[in-house]
C-alpha positions as CSV (number, residue, x, y, z in Angstrom):
1,M,-109.2,-17.4,-4.4
2,I,-106.2,-17.0,-6.7
3,P,-107.1,-14.2,-9.3
4,L,-106.3,-15.9,-12.6
5,P,-105.7,-13.9,-15.8
6,T,-107.4,-14.8,-19.0
7,G,-105.9,-17.8,-20.8
8,V,-104.4,-19.3,-17.7
9,R,-104.9,-23.1,-17.5
10,V,-105.0,-25.3,-14.3
11,W,-103.3,-28.5,-14.6
12,L,-103.7,-31.6,-12.2
13,A,-100.9,-34.0,-11.5
14,T,-103.0,-37.4,-11.5
15,G,-101.8,-39.6,-8.6
16,Y,-100.3,-38.5,-5.4
17,T,-97.1,-36.3,-4.7
18,D,-94.7,-36.2,-2.0
19,M,-96.0,-33.0,-0.2
20,R,-92.4,-32.5,1.3
21,K,-91.4,-31.1,-2.0
22,G,-91.2,-27.5,-2.5
23,F,-91.2,-25.3,-5.8
24,P,-88.0,-26.5,-7.5
25,S,-89.0,-30.2,-7.0
26,L,-92.6,-29.9,-8.2
27,A,-91.4,-27.8,-11.0
28,L,-89.1,-30.4,-12.0
29,Q,-92.1,-33.0,-11.8
30,V,-94.0,-30.4,-14.4
31,Q,-91.1,-30.8,-16.7
32,E,-90.5,-34.5,-16.5
33,I,-94.1,-35.9,-15.9
34,L,-96.5,-33.4,-17.3
35,H,-94.1,-32.2,-20.2
36,R,-95.1,-28.8,-19.6
37,D,-93.2,-25.5,-18.8
38,P,-93.6,-24.7,-14.9
39,L,-92.8,-21.0,-15.7
40,C,-95.4,-20.6,-18.5
41,G,-97.8,-18.8,-16.3
42,H,-100.3,-21.9,-15.8
43,L,-101.1,-23.3,-12.4
44,F,-100.0,-26.8,-11.5
45,C,-101.8,-28.8,-8.6
46,F,-100.4,-31.8,-6.6
47,R,-102.2,-33.8,-4.0
48,G,-100.7,-35.8,-1.1
49,R,-101.4,-39.4,-0.5
50,C,-103.8,-38.7,2.2
51,G,-106.0,-36.7,-0.1
52,N,-106.4,-33.8,2.2
53,L,-103.3,-31.6,1.6
54,L,-103.0,-29.8,-1.9
55,K,-99.9,-27.7,-3.3
56,V,-100.4,-25.3,-6.2
57,I,-97.4,-23.9,-7.9
58,W,-97.5,-20.9,-10.2
59,H,-95.1,-18.7,-11.9
60,D,-96.7,-15.2,-12.2
61,G,-94.2,-13.4,-14.2
62,Q,-92.2,-12.0,-11.4
63,G,-91.4,-14.9,-9.2
64,A,-92.3,-18.3,-8.3
65,C,-95.3,-18.8,-6.1
66,L,-96.2,-21.8,-3.9
67,F,-99.7,-22.2,-2.2
68,T,-100.9,-25.1,0.1
69,K,-104.3,-25.9,1.2
70,R,-105.4,-28.6,3.8
71,L,-108.7,-29.7,4.5
72,E,-109.8,-30.0,8.0
73,R,-112.3,-32.6,7.0
74,G,-112.9,-34.4,3.6
75,R,-110.4,-34.9,0.9
76,F,-109.7,-33.3,-2.5
77,I,-111.5,-35.1,-5.3
78,W,-108.6,-36.2,-7.6
79,P,-108.7,-37.8,-11.2
80,S,-107.4,-41.2,-11.3
81,P,-103.8,-41.9,-12.2
82,A,-104.7,-43.9,-15.4
83,E,-106.2,-40.5,-16.8
84,G,-102.8,-39.1,-17.1
85,V,-102.7,-35.3,-16.7
86,A,-106.1,-33.4,-16.2
87,T,-106.9,-29.7,-16.9
88,I,-109.9,-27.9,-15.1
89,S,-111.3,-24.6,-15.5
90,S,-110.8,-21.6,-12.9
91,A,-114.3,-22.2,-11.6
92,Q,-113.7,-25.9,-11.3
93,L,-110.4,-25.1,-9.3
94,G,-112.7,-22.7,-6.9
95,Y,-114.8,-25.9,-6.3
96,L,-111.6,-28.1,-5.8
97,L,-110.2,-25.7,-3.3
98,S,-113.6,-25.8,-1.2
99,G,-113.4,-29.5,-1.2
100,I,-116.5,-29.7,-3.5
101,D,-116.6,-32.3,-6.4
102,W,-115.6,-30.3,-9.2
103,R,-116.6,-33.0,-11.7
104,H,-120.2,-32.8,-10.9
105,P,-121.2,-29.8,-8.9
106,Q,-124.6,-29.9,-7.7
107,E,-126.9,-26.8,-8.1
108,T,-128.9,-25.8,-5.0
109,W,-132.4,-26.1,-4.8
110,R,-134.1,-22.9,-5.8
111,P,-137.8,-22.1,-4.9
112,T,-140.1,-21.4,-7.8
113,S,-142.7,-18.8,-7.7
114,V,-146.3,-19.9,-6.8
115,G,-148.7,-18.2,-9.4
């Protein structure tokens, strides 16, 4: 997991993205489509057409970072293109990167004490 400083937001680019793109091309998408500054320190996430590949770009103040994750099974849960841009919390990002539905995470069953 990426250690996120306080105040950092996580943005999801809805729809799908060409996963051949690197940091410069994805940063351009952030500027033109999301209307955000890619060097502001926020995380910007992009999903491929198949849904099992995710790229995250982040400028940490010292340089550009590009993270890639591919799920062996399943797909990343993604908002529909009609929703436009979406923002999620750092906890939801943890769910997303694990392949868990970040919109409705389910609490595991906890035993109750018999008394």
